[in-house]
C-alpha positions as CSV (number, residue, x, y, z in Angstrom):
1,X,36.8,41.9,-139.4
2,X,37.3,39.2,-142.1
3,X,34.7,36.7,-143.0
4,X,36.9,34.0,-141.5
5,X,37.0,35.8,-138.2
6,X,33.2,36.1,-138.2
7,X,32.8,32.4,-138.9
8,X,34.9,31.6,-135.9
9,X,32.4,33.3,-133.6
10,X,29.4,31.4,-134.9
11,X,28.3,28.6,-132.7
12,X,26.9,25.5,-134.4
13,X,23.2,25.0,-133.9
14,X,23.4,21.3,-134.7
15,X,25.4,19.0,-132.4
16,X,26.6,15.5,-133.0
17,X,25.4,12.8,-130.7
18,X,28.3,12.9,-128.4
19,X,28.1,16.7,-128.1
20,X,24.4,16.5,-127.4
21,X,25.0,13.9,-124.7
22,X,27.6,16.2,-123.0
23,X,25.2,19.2,-123.4
24,X,22.4,17.3,-121.6
25,X,24.6,15.4,-119.2
26,X,23.4,12.0,-120.5
27,X,25.2,9.1,-122.1
28,X,25.4,8.7,-125.9
29,X,23.4,5.5,-125.6
30,X,20.6,7.4,-123.8
31,X,20.6,10.1,-126.5
32,X,20.3,7.4,-129.2
33,X,17.5,5.7,-127.3
34,X,15.6,8.9,-126.8
35,X,15.9,9.7,-130.6
36,X,14.9,6.2,-131.6
37,X,11.8,6.4,-129.3
38,X,10.8,9.7,-130.9
39,X,11.4,11.6,-127.6
40,X,14.3,13.7,-129.0
41,X,14.1,15.0,-132.6
42,X,17.2,14.7,-134.8
43,X,18.4,15.7,-138.2
44,X,19.9,13.1,-140.6
45,X,21.0,13.3,-144.2
46,X,20.3,9.6,-144.6
47,X,22.7,7.1,-146.0
48,X,24.2,6.4,-142.6
49,X,25.2,10.0,-141.9
50,X,25.7,10.9,-138.3
51,X,22.7,12.3,-136.4
52,X,22.6,15.9,-135.5
53,X,20.6,17.4,-132.7
54,X,19.2,20.9,-132.8
55,X,20.1,23.1,-129.7
56,X,16.5,24.3,-129.6
57,X,15.3,20.7,-129.3
58,X,17.8,20.0,-126.6
59,X,16.6,23.1,-124.7
60,X,13.0,22.0,-125.1
61,X,13.9,18.6,-123.8
62,X,15.4,20.2,-120.7
63,X,12.4,22.5,-120.2
64,X,9.8,19.6,-120.5
65,X,11.7,17.4,-118.1
66,X,12.1,19.9,-115.3
67,X,10.5,19.1,-112.0
68,X,9.6,21.9,-109.8
């Protein structure tokens, strides 16, 4: 197996805002609002770079908002 083939099987851990919205079933606007309110952590390189959302944080958001 070549390194290129291995790279294809790796899933990204950081998702863009739209991807995070789809993952959580929320709108992009809601994701941005949650991030700005400090309710959803995000990664940014600064200088206007796009926000990235860690899958682990998205999973944590789901777990903390479950109602049983």
